[in-house]
C-alpha positions in Angstrom: 59.2 99.4 -104.1 59.4 103.2 -103.3 60.6 102.4 -99.8 63.2 100.0 -101.2 64.3 102.5 -103.7 64.7 105.2 -101.0 66.7 102.7 -98.8 68.9 101.9 -101.8 69.4 105.5 -102.5 70.2 106.2 -98.9 72.7 103.3 -98.9 74.3 104.6 -102.0 74.6 108.1 -100.5 76.1 106.6 -97.4 78.6 104.7 -99.5 79.4 107.8 -101.5 79.9 109.8 -98.3 82.1 107.1 -96.9 84.1 107.0 -100.2 84.4 110.8 -100.1 85.6 110.7 -96.6 88.1 107.9 -97.5 89.3 109.9 -100.5 89.7 113.0 -98.4 91.7 111.1 -95.8 93.8 109.5 -98.5 94.4 112.9 -100.2 95.4 114.3 -96.8 97.8 111.4 -96.3 99.2 112.0 -99.8 99.9 115.6 -99.0 101.6 114.6 -95.7 103.8 112.3 -97.7 104.6 115.1 -100.2 105.4 117.4 -97.2 107.7 114.7 -95.8 109.6 114.4 -99.1 109.9 118.1 -99.4 111.1 118.5 -95.8 113.6 115.6 -96.1 115.1 117.0 -99.3 115.3 120.5 -97.8 117.1 119.1 -94.8 119.5 117.1 -97.0 120.1 119.9 -99.4 120.9 122.4 -96.6 123.0 119.9 -94.6 126.6 121.1 -94.0 127.3 118.6 -91.2 126.8 114.9 -91.9 126.7 113.9 -88.2 123.9 116.4 -87.5 121.8 115.1 -90.3 122.3 111.5 -89.2 121.4 112.3 -85.6 118.3 114.2 -86.6 117.0 111.5 -88.9 113.7 110.1 -87.7 112.0 106.8 -88.5 109.9 107.0 -91.7 106.2 106.0 -91.3 104.9 103.5 -93.8 102.8 104.9 -96.6 101.2 103.2 -99.6 102.7 105.7 -102.0 106.3 104.7 -101.2 106.3 102.0 -103.9 105.0 104.2 -106.8 107.2 107.0 -105.6 110.3 104.8 -106.0 109.1 103.5 -109.3 108.6 107.1 -110.5 112.2 107.9 -109.5 113.6 104.8 -111.3 111.8 106.0 -114.4 114.0 109.1 -114.6 117.4 108.4 -116.2 120.3 108.3 -113.8 118.1 108.7 -110.7 118.4 105.1 -109.5 120.8 106.5 -106.9 118.0 108.6 -105.3 115.6 105.7 -105.5 118.0 103.6 -103.5 118.6 106.4 -101.1 114.9 106.8 -100.4 114.3 103.1 -100.3 116.9 102.9 -97.5 115.2 105.8 -95.7 111.8 104.1 -96.0 113.3 100.9 -94.6 114.9 102.9 -91.7 118.3 101.5 -92.7 121.6 102.8 -91.1 122.9 106.0 -92.7 126.7 105.8 -93.4 128.0 109.2 -92.1 131.2 109.0 -94.1 129.4 108.5 -97.3 126.9 111.2 -96.4 129.8 113.6 -95.8 131.1 112.9 -99.3 127.7 113.5 -100.7 126.7 116.7 -99.0 129.8 118.8 -99.6 130.2 118.5 -103.4 133.2 120.3 -104.9 132.7 123.2 -107.3 133.8 121.0 -110.3 131.0 118.5 -109.6 128.4 121.1 -109.0 129.2 122.7 -112.4 128.1 119.5 -114.2 124.6 118.5 -115.4 122.3 116.6 -113.0 122.8 113.2 -114.6 126.6 113.6 -114.2 126.1 114.7 -110.6 124.0 111.6 -110.0 126.5 109.3 -111.5 129.2 110.8 -109.3 127.0 110.3 -106.2 126.2 106.7 -107.2 129.9 105.9 -107.4 131.0 107.6 -104.2 130.8 104.3 -102.2 133.8 103.0 -104.2 135.8 106.2 -104.2 138.3 106.8 -101.4 141.0 108.9 -103.0 141.1 112.7 -103.1 143.4 115.0 -105.1 145.6 116.6 -102.5 146.2 119.8 -104.4 144.9 123.3 -103.8 145.5 126.4 -105.9 146.6 129.7 -104.4 146.5 132.7 -106.7 148.7 135.7 -106.1 147.4 138.9 -107.8 147.9 142.6 -107.6 149.5 145.5 -109.5 152.9 145.2 -111.1 155.8 145.5 -108.7 153.5 145.0 -105.7 155.8 142.2 -104.4 153.8 139.0 -105.3 156.9 137.1 -106.4 158.8 138.3 -103.3 156.1 137.1 -101.0 156.3 133.6 -102.6 160.1 133.7 -102.1 159.5 134.5 -98.5 157.1 131.6 -98.1 159.8 129.4 -99.6 162.3 130.7 -97.1 164.5 132.3 -99.7 166.4 135.6 -99.4 164.4 138.6 -100.6 166.0 141.9 -101.6 164.4 145.1 -102.8 164.4 145.0 -106.6 165.8 141.5 -106.6 163.1 139.9 -108.8 162.1 140.6 -112.4 158.5 141.5 -113.1 156.4 138.3 -113.8 155.5 138.0 -117.5 152.1 136.3 -117.5 151.9 133.5 -115.0 154.5 131.7 -113.0 153.5 128.4 -111.5 155.3 126.7 -108.5 154.5 124.1 -105.8 154.5 124.5 -102.0 153.9 121.8 -99.4 151.2 122.9 -97.0 152.4 122.5 -93.4 150.6 120.0 -91.1 148.7 118.4 -94.0 149.2 116.1 -97.0 148.3 119.0 -99.3 150.4 120.5 -101.9 149.6 124.1 -102.9 150.1 125.2 -106.5 151.1 128.9 -106.5 150.0 130.9 -109.5 151.9 134.1 -109.6 149.9 136.5 -111.9 151.6 139.3 -113.7 150.3 142.7 -113.0 150.5 144.3 -116.4 147.2 145.6 -117.8 147.2 143.4 -120.9 147.5 140.3 -118.7 144.3 141.2 -116.9 142.1 140.2 -119.9 143.7 136.7 -119.9 143.8 136.0 -116.2 140.1 135.2 -116.3 140.7 131.8 -118.0 142.7 130.5 -115.1 140.7 131.9 -112.1 138.6 129.4 -110.1 136.1 129.7 -107.3 137.7 127.0 -105.2 141.1 128.8 -104.7 142.7 130.9 -102.1 143.5 134.4 -103.3 146.4 136.5 -102.0 145.9 140.1 -103.0 149.2 142.0 -102.6 148.9 145.8 -102.3 151.7 148.3 -102.9 151.5 151.6 -101.0 154.2 153.2 -103.2 152.3 152.5 -106.5 152.1 155.5 -108.7 149.0 154.1 -110.4 146.6 154.3 -107.6 146.2 154.3 -103.8 145.9 151.0 -101.9 142.1 151.3 -101.5 141.7 151.7 -105.2 144.0 148.8 -105.9 142.1 146.6 -103.5 138.7 147.5 -105.0 139.8 146.8 -108.5 141.2 143.4 -107.8 138.4 142.5 -105.4 135.9 143.1 -108.1 138.1 141.1 -110.4 138.0 138.2 -108.0 134.2 138.6 -107.5 133.6 138.5 -111.2 135.7 135.4 -111.9 136.4 133.7 -108.5 132.9 134.1 -106.9 133.2 134.1 -103.1 136.6 132.5 -102.8 138.5 133.6 -99.7 140.9 136.6 -100.1 143.9 137.5 -97.9 145.0 141.2 -98.3 148.7 141.8 -97.9 150.1 145.3 -97.6 153.7 144.9 -98.7 156.7 147.3 -98.3 155.4 148.6 -95.0 159.0 149.3 -94.0 159.0 152.0 -96.7 155.5 153.4 -96.5 152.5 152.3 -94.3 149.7 150.7 -96.3 146.6 152.7 -95.4 143.6 150.4 -96.2 140.1 151.0 -95.0 139.6 147.3 -94.1 136.2 147.7 -92.4 134.7 149.4 -95.4 136.2 146.8 -97.7 134.9 143.9 -95.7 131.4 145.3 -95.7 131.4 145.2 -99.5 133.5 142.0 -99.8 132.8 139.6 -96.9 135.1 137.0 -98.5 138.1 139.0 -97.2 139.7 136.9 -94.5 142.1 139.5 -93.1 144.6 142.3 -93.8 148.3 141.6 -93.2 150.7 144.5 -93.4 154.3 143.3 -93.7 157.6 143.6 -95.5 158.9 140.7 -97.6 162.4 142.1 -97.5 162.4 141.9 -93.7 160.3 138.8 -93.1 163.0 137.3 -91.0 163.8 140.5 -89.2 161.7 143.5 -88.1 158.5 142.0 -89.6 159.0 138.4 -88.7 156.0 138.4 -86.4 153.7 139.9 -89.0 154.9 137.5 -91.6 154.3 134.5 -89.3 150.7 135.7 -88.6 150.1 135.9 -92.4 151.7 132.5 -93.0 149.5 130.8 -90.4 146.3 132.3 -91.7 147.3 131.4 -95.3 147.9 127.7 -94.3 144.5 127.6 -92.5 142.7 128.8 -95.6 144.5 126.3 -97.9 143.6 123.5 -95.5 139.9 124.6 -95.6 140.0 124.7 -99.4 141.4 121.2 -99.5 138.5 119.8 -97.6 136.1 119.9 -100.6 138.0 117.9 -103.2 136.4 115.4 -105.6 136.7 111.7 -104.7 138.2 109.2 -107.2 138.3 105.5 -107.3 141.8 103.8 -107.0 141.8 103.1 -110.7 141.0 106.8 -111.5 143.5 108.1 -109.1 146.2 105.8 -110.5 145.6 107.1 -113.9 145.8 110.7 -112.7 149.2 110.0 -111.2 150.3 108.4 -114.5 149.2 111.4 -116.4 151.1 113.8 -114.1 154.2 111.7 -114.5 153.8 111.7 -118.3 153.2 115.5 -118.3 156.8 116.0 -117.1 158.2 114.4 -120.3 155.6 115.4 -122.9 152.9 118.1 -122.4 150.6 116.2 -124.8 148.8 112.9 -124.9 147.1 111.2 -127.9 143.4 110.9 -127.4 143.7 107.2 -128.4 146.3 106.6 -125.7 144.0 108.3 -123.1 141.1 106.1 -124.2 143.2 103.0 -123.9 144.4 103.9 -120.4 140.8 104.5 -119.3 139.6 101.2 -120.8 142.4 99.2 -119.0 141.0 100.6 -115.7 137.4 100.0 -116.4 136.7 103.7 -117.0 134.6 103.6 -120.2 131.5 105.0 -121.8 129.8 107.9 -120.0 132.1 107.4 -117.0 135.1 108.2 -119.2 133.4 111.4 -120.4 132.6 112.5 -116.8 136.2 111.7 -115.8 137.6 113.7 -118.7 135.3 116.7 -117.9 136.3 116.6 -114.3 140.0 116.5 -115.1 139.6 119.5 -117.4 137.9 121.4 -114.6 140.7 120.5 -112.2 143.3 121.6 -114.7 144.8 118.1 -114.9 144.0 117.8 -118.6 143.1 120.7 -120.9 141.0 120.1 -123.9 138.7 122.2 -126.1 135.9 120.2 -127.7 135.5 122.7 -130.5 139.1 122.2 -131.6 138.7 118.5 -131.8 135.5 118.7 -133.7 136.4 121.5 -136.2 140.2 121.3 -136.5 140.7 117.6 -135.9 143.1 117.8 -133.0 143.8 114.4 -131.6 145.8 115.2 -128.4 145.0 116.4 -124.9 147.2 118.9 -123.1 148.6 117.6 -119.8 150.7 120.5 -118.7 149.0 123.9 -118.4 152.4 125.6 -118.0 153.0 124.8 -121.7 149.9 126.7 -122.7 150.2 129.7 -120.3 153.9 130.3 -121.2 153.2 130.0 -124.9 150.2 132.4 -124.9 152.0 135.0 -122.8 155.2 134.7 -124.8 153.2 135.8 -127.8 151.2 138.5 -126.1 154.2 140.2 -124.6 156.4 140.0 -127.6 157.9 143.1 -129.1 156.9 141.9 -132.5 153.2 141.9 -131.6 153.5 145.3 -130.0 155.2 146.8 -133.0 152.6 145.3 -135.4 149.7 146.7 -133.2 148.2 143.3 -132.5 148.8 141.6 -135.9 150.1 138.1 -135.4 151.4 136.3 -138.4 152.0 132.5 -138.6 155.7 133.1 -139.2 155.9 135.3 -136.1 154.7 132.3 -134.0 157.4 130.1 -135.4 160.1 132.7 -134.8 158.9 133.3 -131.2 158.4 129.7 -130.2 159.8 127.1 -132.5 162.6 125.0 -131.0 162.2 126.9 -127.7 161.6 125.1 -124.5 160.5 126.1 -121.0 160.9 124.6 -117.6 157.9 123.7 -115.6 157.7 123.8 -111.7 159.5 120.4 -111.6 162.4 121.5 -113.8 161.2 119.6 -116.8 161.9 121.1 -120.3 158.8 121.4 -122.5 159.4 122.1 -126.2 157.3 124.0 -128.8 157.7 122.0 -132.0 156.3 123.3 -135.3 153.5 120.7 -135.5 152.0 121.9 -132.2 152.0 125.6 -132.7 148.7 125.4 -134.5 147.1 124.1 -131.3 148.4 127.1 -129.4 147.0 129.6 -132.0 143.6 127.8 -132.0 143.6 127.8 -128.2 144.0 131.6 -128.3 141.0 131.9 -130.6 139.0 129.5 -128.4 139.9 131.8 -125.4 138.7 134.8 -127.7 142.1 136.4 -127.3 142.4 136.9 -131.1 140.5 136.4 -134.3 141.5 135.4 -137.8 142.2 138.3 -140.2 139.4 138.1 -142.9 141.9 138.6 -145.7 144.2 135.8 -144.5 142.4 133.6 -141.9 145.0 130.8 -141.9 148.1 132.9 -141.6 147.2 136.1 -139.7 145.4 136.8 -136.5 144.5 140.0 -134.6 144.8 140.5 -130.9 142.2 143.2 -129.9 144.1 144.2 -126.7 147.1 145.3 -128.7 145.3 147.2 -131.4 146.1 150.9 -131.8 144.8 152.9 -128.7 143.6 155.9 -130.7 140.1 156.0 -132.3 140.2 156.2 -136.1 140.2 159.8 -137.4 137.2 159.4 -139.7 134.7 157.2 -138.0 131.6 158.6 -139.8 129.0 157.1 -137.5 125.6 158.9 -137.2 125.4 159.1 -133.4 122.5 161.6 -133.3 120.0 159.3 -135.0 121.2 156.1 -133.4 119.6 153.9 -130.8 122.1 154.4 -127.9 122.3 152.1 -124.9 124.8 152.1 -122.0 126.0 149.4 -119.6 127.2 151.4 -116.5 129.3 149.3 -114.1 129.2 150.1 -110.4 132.9 149.5 -109.7 134.6 147.6 -112.4 134.4 147.2 -116.2 136.4 144.1 -117.1 138.8 144.7 -119.9 138.1 141.5 -121.7 134.4 142.3 -122.3 135.0 144.6 -125.3 137.9 142.5 -126.7 135.6 139.4 -126.6 132.9 141.3 -128.4 135.3 142.3 -131.1 136.4 138.7 -131.5 132.8 137.4 -131.6 131.7 139.9 -134.3 135.0 140.3 -136.2 133.3 139.4 -139.5 131.2 142.6 -139.2 134.1 145.0 -138.5 133.8 147.9 -141.0 137.0 148.9 -142.9 139.3 147.6 -140.1 137.9 150.2 -137.7 138.7 148.5 -134.5 140.9 149.9 -131.7 141.7 149.1 -128.0 138.6 151.0 -126.8 136.1 150.4 -129.5 134.9 149.0 -132.8 132.7 150.1 -135.6 130.5 147.3 -137.2 128.5 147.0 -140.4 126.1 144.1 -140.3 126.4 141.5 -143.0 123.0 140.1 -142.1 121.1 143.5 -142.1 122.6 145.6 -144.9 122.8 149.3 -144.2 122.7 148.8 -140.4 125.8 149.8 -138.5 126.9 149.8 -134.8 129.5 151.5 -132.6 130.7 149.9 -129.4 133.1 151.7 -127.0 134.5 151.1 -123.6 135.4 154.0 -121.2 137.4 152.3 -118.4 137.7 155.5 -116.5 134.0 156.0 -116.3 133.2 152.3 -116.3 130.8 152.5 -119.2 130.3 150.2 -122.1 128.3 152.0 -124.8 126.4 150.5 -127.7 124.9 152.6 -130.6 123.0 151.2 -133.5 121.8 153.0 -136.7 120.1 151.9 -139.9 116.9 150.3 -141.2 117.2 147.2 -138.9 118.1 148.8 -135.7 116.0 146.5 -133.5 117.3 143.3 -135.0 121.0 144.2 -135.0 120.7 145.8 -131.5 119.1 142.6 -130.3 122.0 140.5 -131.6 124.7 142.7 -130.1 122.8 143.1 -126.8 122.5 139.3 -126.5 126.3 139.0 -127.0 127.0 141.4 -124.3 124.6 139.8 -121.8 126.1 136.4 -122.6 129.6 137.6 -121.6 128.3 139.4 -118.5 126.3 136.3 -117.4 129.6 134.5 -116.8 130.2 137.1 -114.0 127.0 137.0 -112.0 128.5 139.0 -109.1 129.3 142.0 -111.4 127.0 144.9 -110.8 125.8 147.2 -113.5 122.8 149.1 -114.8 121.3 149.4 -118.3 120.4 152.8 -119.5 118.7 154.0 -122.7 119.4 157.4 -124.2 116.2 159.6 -124.3 115.8 160.6 -128.0 115.0 164.3 -128.2 112.5 163.5 -131.0 110.4 161.8 -128.4 110.2 164.9 -126.1 106.8 166.4 -125.5 107.7 169.4 -123.4 110.2 172.2 -123.4 112.7 170.2 -121.3 115.6 171.1 -119.2 118.9 172.4 -120.5 121.7 169.9 -120.2 125.2 171.4 -119.7 128.7 170.3 -120.5 127.5 168.3 -123.5 125.7 165.8 -121.3 122.8 163.8 -122.7 119.6 162.5 -121.2 119.6 158.8 -120.2 117.1 156.8 -118.2 117.3 153.5 -116.4 115.9 150.9 -118.7 114.1 149.1 -115.9 112.3 152.4 -115.0 111.1 152.6 -118.6 109.8 149.1 -118.6 108.1 149.7 -115.3 106.5 152.9 -116.7 105.2 151.0 -119.7 103.7 148.2 -117.6 102.0 150.8 -115.4 100.8 152.7 -118.4 99.1 149.7 -119.9 96.9 149.5 -116.8 95.7 153.1 -117.1 92.3 153.7 -118.7 92.2 155.7 -121.9 92.0 159.4 -121.4 93.9 159.3 -118.1 96.1 162.4 -117.8 99.7 161.5 -118.4 98.9 158.2 -120.1 101.6 157.3 -122.7 104.1 159.7 -121.1 107.4 159.1 -119.3 108.4 161.8 -116.9 111.9 162.1 -115.4 114.4 164.7 -114.3 115.0 165.6 -117.9 111.4 166.3 -118.8 108.4 164.5 -120.4 108.7 162.1 -123.3 106.4 160.0 -125.4 106.8 156.5 -124.0 105.9 154.6 -127.1 108.4 156.6 -129.2 111.2 155.9 -126.8 110.6 152.2 -126.7 109.5 151.6 -130.4 113.1 150.8 -131.6 113.7 148.3 -128.8 113.5 144.6 -129.6 110.2 143.1 -128.5 111.8 140.3 -126.5 113.4 142.9 -124.2 110.0 144.3 -123.5 108.4 141.1 -122.2 108.9 140.5 -118.5 106.6 137.5 -117.7 105.1 136.9 -114.2 106.5 133.4 -113.5 103.7 132.7 -111.1 101.2 132.9 -114.0 103.1 130.4 -116.2 101.2 127.1 -116.4 103.0 123.8 -116.4 102.3 122.7 -119.9 104.4 121.2 -122.7 105.4 124.7 -124.2 107.6 125.2 -121.1 110.2 123.0 -122.9 111.3 126.0 -124.9 111.0 128.5 -122.1 114.1 129.7 -120.2 113.7 128.8 -116.6 115.5 128.5 -113.3 115.2 126.2 -110.3 113.5 128.9 -108.0 111.0 129.6 -110.7 110.2 125.9 -111.0 109.7 125.5 -107.3 107.4 128.5 -107.3 105.4 127.1 -110.2 105.1 123.7 -108.5 104.5 124.9 -105.0 100.7 125.1 -105.4 99.9 121.6 -104.3 96.2 122.3 -104.3 96.2 122.5 -108.1 98.5 119.5 -108.6 96.0 117.2 -110.1 94.8 119.9 -112.5 98.3 120.2 -114.0 99.5 116.6 -113.8 99.7 116.1 -117.5 102.1 119.1 -117.8 104.2 117.7 -115.0 105.1 114.6 -117.1 106.4 116.9 -119.8 108.2 118.9 -117.2 110.0 115.8 -115.9 111.4 115.1 -119.4 112.6 118.7 -119.5 114.3 118.6 -116.1 117.9 118.0 -117.2 117.9 121.1 -119.5 117.5 123.6 -116.6 118.2 122.0 -113.2 122.0 122.4 -113.5 121.8 126.2 -113.2 120.2 126.3 -109.8 120.9 125.5 -106.1 123.8 126.1 -103.8 125.0 122.5 -103.7 124.8 119.4 -105.9 122.4 117.7 -103.6 120.1 120.7 -103.8 120.1 120.4 -107.5 119.6 116.7 -107.7 117.1 116.8 -104.8 115.0 119.4 -106.7 114.7 117.0 -109.6 113.7 114.2 -107.2 111.0 116.4 -105.9 109.6 116.8 -109.4 109.6 113.1 -109.8 107.9 112.7 -106.4 105.2 115.0 -107.4 104.6 113.2 -110.7 104.3 109.7 -109.0 102.1 110.9 -106.2 100.1 113.1 -108.5 99.1 110.2 -110.8 98.1 108.1 -107.8 96.2 111.1 -106.2 94.4 111.9 -109.4 93.3 108.2 -110.0 92.1 107.9 -106.5 89.9 110.9 -106.8 88.6 109.9 -110.2 87.4 106.6 -108.6 85.3 108.6 -106.1 83.7 111.0 -108.6 84.7 110.3 -112.2 82.3 113.0 -113.5 83.3 115.8 -111.2 86.2 118.1 -111.9 88.9 118.1 -109.3 90.3 121.4 -108.0 
């Protein structure tokens, strides 16, 4: 019996060893499959050439996890497209290079949408053959630089010195792009300072920018002009290509340090000195060089246009035709047109969103929900002309930014404009409300508290002088600066004023600042000011609830700045003299001590690691002296003090409420060795994918592919966990 028992035990041990070997082999195979999925998605996401991807595609080896992987993908809403894609790859089916080309180079307007909308677009690509053959070219620069003259030269018109009026706002025209089927829409932007704050709403990343410089400008030299506008483009137009044009070279050479500028702005495609008044004479060769380069950039911009089905494209053409007769379209009529062409449900919403991003249809969801508007705007010229007509009016200037309902009627009622096709567009009384509400939606104005339905305030036209009796306790206030490296956009302060207009104290708002008294936190006040010469936006808060009100205002500022991710700035905290622990150093010329807020946070993090009794613990030392660290940071909101290490965040259900980004998610998921230990959290993570994936990745495929990777990990992880449990159900898996 003992011998039999020993033999049985030995057999069990051998079986267990074989099972362990089999499990280890299976686990290794699982990891190889995960690696293949990751490599394939990386290759697909980074693909810029469809033919190269197709040629490099290798046969996919069979693997038992292919079926559960595909099932896992089909369980994620809208990811059937990717399940079909990988199924075709697993079956080694032919890859359609034309369809792949459409998929890899997603237009900006598609990439801006959420992952489910991206997947729906990808799923419908096989039936979409039509592209919009329009590109936008934006001409910007200081006033009287010659932007309009350059457009006249491109159109072959006669150009004379002083022969054009200064553009008021935006002038839109069309231009056929040579050697292509494209039509360029020229947007000629006015150079007046007030217009700069409103230009942001019409700038796009997928445009070609022509920056016209004027060597004779009294405002600044050409290099300063170039840097200002290049920062403007970087803030709102991302990395769109820019052609620098030095105009009026026949009068004064335009001296631009192009090498230095291109080091800081690699999206500059070239510098073209010329003279628009002599584009057919002495400067004909220089103009021809610019024209050829301009056409080449337009053709490149036209390559990444969204694809539409024939039904969708037919509707776009019908909307364009209608826009020439009436700038508006009833929502019900739009819905009916979509339904007739089989564009319904979520497809209709995706279609409308895309049309809005392309500028074919303009709609503001908030206006329809809150104010009950039932029409879509089909012609952007109607909106731009109306807005600028009000902003540039003598009435508004005389009234220091006060816009009355009657003023709008006087300025626009029964007037009409001509669009780029020569069609007259009217401004009837019943549609003036839409124009005003659009201005509030753009945060160009806010309703006057004493008369919200009949009076609005435009911050950019408020008095320029600070009120004589401001009465703000600066010395005892928490003071915080945003210092911009090269450019403080003028719209930042005006949007802050609009956002917090209900807190404005005793109408103390002017072009460069505002004084606020919190309605939520009684007795707490704030002062915000913009110094455009020094490029500093300052925030000071005083009162019993400094931390809470500061947190609210700080969040508003960051929200505006986050829309301009390329804008560079530093955050600096004033060092309160009451926190000083040494004699200090004398500051001259009324200057005050400030420290980089990141340095303070780093000092606090380091200080927490120091043992008690360590010399210097609890102190912050800088060029201005020694300060008590806890006293400096005590008024700061706690949420600003927490800088979590993303690598230490577990994948658990609480992540649902945690702000995240795609690189962070990849980092958290990259530890495949601990996959099984965190598999329950991954299932929660999958449900949460659509809330964050849209903010990451360079291309739409990278975004969607990232979500697929999460699904792959989930499907494989469950299989991997169950397989190991069968081997040793009582043993923890690491």
